[in-house]
C-alpha positions in Angstrom: 0.0 0.0 0.0 1.6 3.3 -1.2 0.7 6.9 -0.6 -0.9 6.9 -4.1 -3.1 4.0 -3.2 -4.3 5.8 0.0 -4.9 8.9 -2.1 -7.0 7.0 -4.7 -9.2 5.5 -1.9 -9.7 8.8 -0.2 -10.4 10.7 -3.4 -7.6 13.2 -2.8 -4.2 14.0 -4.1 -1.0 12.2 -3.0 0.3 15.6 -1.7 -2.8 15.9 0.5 -2.1 12.5 2.0 1.5 13.5 2.6 0.4 16.7 4.4 -1.8 14.6 6.7 1.0 12.1 7.4 3.4 15.0 8.3 0.8 16.9 10.4 0.8 19.9 8.1 -2.0 22.5 8.4 -4.5 23.6 5.8 -6.4 20.3 5.5 -10.2 20.1 6.2 -11.0 18.2 9.3 -13.3 15.8 7.4 -10.6 15.1 4.8 -7.9 14.6 7.5 -10.2 12.1 9.4 -10.9 10.2 6.2 -7.2 9.9 5.3 -6.2 9.0 8.8 -8.8 6.3 9.0 -7.4 4.7 5.8 -3.9 5.0 7.0 -4.9 3.1 10.2 -7.0 0.5 8.3 -4.1 -0.4 5.9 -1.4 -0.1 8.6 0.4 2.4 6.3 4.1 3.0 7.3 6.0 5.8 5.5 9.1 4.8 3.6 11.8 6.5 5.7 14.4 6.2 2.9 12.1 7.9 0.4 11.2 10.6 2.9 14.9 11.1 3.5 15.6 11.8 -0.1 13.2 14.7 0.1 14.0 15.9 3.6 17.8 15.2 3.4 17.5 13.3 6.6 17.6 9.5 7.2 16.4 9.5 10.8 19.3 7.1 11.5 22.2 7.4 13.9 25.5 5.5 13.8 26.8 4.2 17.1 30.5 3.0 17.1 31.8 0.7 19.8 35.4 -0.6 19.7 34.6 -4.0 21.3 31.0 -5.1 21.5 32.0 -7.7 24.1 32.7 -4.8 26.6 29.5 -4.9 28.7 30.1 -1.4 30.0 30.1 0.1 26.5 27.2 -2.0 25.2 25.1 -0.9 28.1 25.9 2.6 27.1 24.9 1.9 23.5 21.6 0.6 24.9 20.8 3.7 26.9 21.7 5.9 23.9 19.6 3.9 21.5 16.6 4.1 23.8 16.9 7.9 24.2 17.2 8.4 20.4 14.3 6.0 19.6 12.0 8.2 21.6 12.5 10.9 19.0 12.0 8.5 16.0 15.6 7.7 15.2 16.9 4.3 14.2 20.4 3.4 15.5 22.9 1.3 13.7 25.6 -0.2 16.0 29.1 -0.9 14.5 31.7 -3.1 16.2 35.0 -1.4 15.0 37.7 -3.4 16.7 40.6 -1.8 18.5 42.8 -1.0 15.5 43.0 2.7 14.7 42.9 2.3 10.9 39.9 -0.1 11.2 38.0 2.6 13.3 38.8 5.2 10.7 37.5 2.9 7.9 34.2 2.4 9.8 33.9 6.2 10.0 34.3 6.3 6.2 31.7 3.6 5.8 29.2 5.2 8.1 29.5 8.5 6.2 28.3 6.6 3.0 25.2 5.5 4.8 24.1 9.2 5.2 23.4 8.9 8.9 22.2 12.1 10.5 24.6 11.8 13.5 27.2 9.6 15.1 28.0 8.6 18.6 31.5 7.2 19.5 31.5 5.2 22.7 34.8 5.0 24.7 37.9 7.1 25.1 39.8 4.9 22.6 38.1 7.0 19.9 40.0 10.0 21.2 42.9 10.0 18.8 44.5 12.0 16.0 43.6 9.2 13.5 39.9 9.4 14.4 40.0 13.2 14.4 41.4 13.1 10.8 38.8 10.6 9.7 35.9 12.7 11.1 37.3 15.9 9.5 37.5 14.1 6.2 34.3 12.1 6.1 31.9 13.6 8.7 32.7 17.3 8.7 29.0 18.3 8.3 27.6 15.6 10.7 27.3 16.1 14.4 29.4 13.6 16.4 29.2 13.0 20.1 32.1 11.2 21.9 31.2 9.4 25.1 34.0 9.6 27.7 36.3 11.5 25.4 36.9 14.7 23.5 38.1 15.8 20.2 38.6 19.5 19.3 36.6 19.7 16.1 33.8 22.1 15.4 31.2 19.4 14.9 32.2 17.2 17.8 30.8 17.2 21.3 32.1 15.3 24.3 30.6 13.9 27.6 33.2 12.9 30.2 33.4 11.9 33.9 36.1 13.2 36.3 38.0 10.0 36.3 41.4 11.5 37.4 40.0 13.2 40.5 37.7 10.3 41.2 40.6 7.8 41.2 42.6 10.1 43.5 39.6 10.0 45.8 39.6 6.2 45.8 43.3 6.3 46.9 42.4 8.7 49.7 39.5 6.5 50.9 41.6 3.4 51.0 44.3 5.2 52.9 41.8 6.6 55.4 40.7 3.0 56.1 44.3 2.0 56.9 45.2 0.6 53.4 48.2 2.8 52.6 50.2 0.3 50.6 48.4 0.2 47.3 48.9 -1.0 43.7 47.1 0.1 40.5 46.3 -2.3 37.6 45.5 -1.3 34.0 44.0 -3.5 31.4 45.2 -1.3 28.5 46.4 2.2 27.7 43.5 4.5 26.6 43.0 8.2 27.3 40.5 7.2 30.0 42.9 4.7 31.7 45.8 7.2 31.5 43.7 9.7 33.4 43.0 7.0 36.1 46.7 6.3 36.3 47.5 10.0 36.8 44.8 10.1 39.5 46.3 7.1 41.3 49.8 8.5 41.1 48.7 11.9 42.4 46.6 10.3 45.1 49.6 8.2 46.3 51.9 11.3 46.2 49.3 13.1 48.3 49.7 10.3 50.9 53.5 10.9 50.9 54.4 7.8 48.8 57.9 7.8 47.2 58.2 6.9 43.5 59.4 3.4 44.4 56.2 2.9 46.5 53.9 3.6 43.6 53.2 0.1 42.2 51.7 -0.1 38.7 50.8 -3.2 36.8 49.1 -4.1 33.5 47.3 -7.2 32.4 44.8 -8.6 29.9 41.2 -7.4 30.2 39.6 -10.5 31.6 38.6 -12.2 34.9 41.7 -14.4 34.5 43.9 -11.4 33.9 42.7 -9.9 37.2 43.1 -13.2 39.0 46.7 -13.8 37.7 48.0 -10.3 38.3 46.7 -10.3 41.9 48.8 -13.4 42.6 51.8 -11.7 41.0 51.3 -8.6 43.1 51.1 -10.7 46.3 54.3 -12.5 45.4 56.2 -9.2 44.7 54.6 -7.2 47.5 53.4 -9.6 50.3 52.7 -6.5 52.4 50.2 -5.1 49.9 47.1 -3.6 51.6 44.9 -2.5 48.7 44.6 -3.0 44.9 42.8 -0.5 42.7 41.8 -1.7 39.2 41.1 0.4 36.1 38.0 -1.6 35.4 35.6 -3.7 37.5 36.1 -6.9 35.5 39.8 -7.1 36.6 38.8 -6.4 40.2 36.2 -9.2 40.2 39.0 -11.6 39.2 41.2 -10.2 42.0 38.5 -10.9 44.6 38.3 -14.5 43.5 42.1 -14.9 43.7 42.2 -13.4 47.2 39.4 -15.7 48.3 41.2 -18.8 46.9 44.3 -17.8 48.8 42.3 -17.4 52.0 43.2 -13.7 52.3 40.4 -11.8 54.0 38.8 -9.0 51.9 38.9 -6.2 52.9 40.5 -6.8 56.3 43.8 -7.9 54.9 43.6 -6.6 51.3 41.0 -4.1 50.1 39.9 -4.1 46.4 38.3 -1.4 44.3 37.3 -1.2 40.7 36.3 1.6 38.4 33.1 1.9 36.3 30.5 0.7 38.8 29.4 -1.9 36.3 27.3 -5.1 36.7 30.5 -7.0 37.7 30.5 -5.1 41.0 27.1 -6.5 41.9 27.9 -10.0 40.7 31.1 -10.2 42.6 31.2 -11.8 46.1 31.9 -10.0 48.3 30.3 -7.1 46.4 32.8 -4.8 44.8 33.4 -1.2 45.8 33.8 0.9 42.7 34.1 4.4 41.3 30.9 5.2 39.5 31.8 7.0 36.2 28.1 7.7 35.6 27.5 5.4 32.6 23.7 6.1 32.4 24.1 9.8 32.8 26.9 10.0 30.3 24.8 8.0 27.7 21.6 10.0 28.2 23.6 13.3 28.0 25.3 12.2 24.8 22.0 11.3 23.2 20.4 14.6 24.2 23.4 16.6 23.0 23.2 14.9 19.6 19.4 15.5 19.4 20.0 19.2 20.3 22.7 19.5 17.6 20.4 17.9 15.0 17.7 20.4 16.0 20.2 23.3 15.3 20.3 24.3 18.9 23.5 25.5 20.6 25.3 23.1 22.9 28.3 23.3 25.2 31.0 21.4 23.3 32.1 19.5 26.4 30.2 18.4 29.5 32.0 17.0 32.6 30.2 14.8 35.1 31.3 14.1 38.7 32.4 10.6 39.4 31.2 9.1 42.7 32.5 6.3 44.9 30.1 3.5 45.6 31.2 1.6 48.7 30.2 -2.0 49.0 31.9 -4.9 50.8 35.5 -4.9 49.5 36.7 -1.7 51.2 
């Protein structure tokens, strides 16, 4: 059933049907009611692609995630998609992989789909390679970066205060008597580097010497957190607390400490960052720095919608991170 079929049945022109569909004024109430009744009867659905050719809008948004297996980022994609859907936008989610050139290629591909806007989830998109790809392929398309920032005229950023928040975690642990602390990264990203800076600053504020600031790196998995915890205990048997860049690693650490019969948090306290689902699943439940995933995601979607409406936005929004204490501190 096309717009022309509806028009023929109603005895009006196709342009009249189009005006009814789009809520335009100037249509007699009787005619509008007749056309709307036919639209409902035949369950007419406008062809968004065809409408886009006329309106120069596709009502579609591209959401790019580096690794769709990352539950924290896919949760963010969910909240963004739900917020955009309320305004009639269809979201297309792309799993780009970690390689910078692959990410840039996805940006090129998404530009060919004529999306109205783009959301990049994760600080790993905060790079010169991605900035160059956006400048080349998406210069007239609004782009929002979640947990990152690129200084381009059409790019907006929503971030959490991870550096200050991580320093606060160090201070909390120290106040509870856990002064000998280690920090564990899963990879180097702009976000994790901020956390590392926060840990270092926090330890220095506690009077730690450079040789007392213990930093480790491991693979991003439960097993990675488990194995690195055993390594830390072997190298620093007097360790009192371990702070992890992501909750997933911290959950593995808690398992390792339990298997080694080391009391948590009495002997060794554990904290993660992200306040993800892993914190609630962990036993004992994990204390974590809440980087405001839901708030960042909703703010990103609303910034994009505002930009699409031609409204002025702040180019960068910073949210306060907040410590959520549970049973591991």
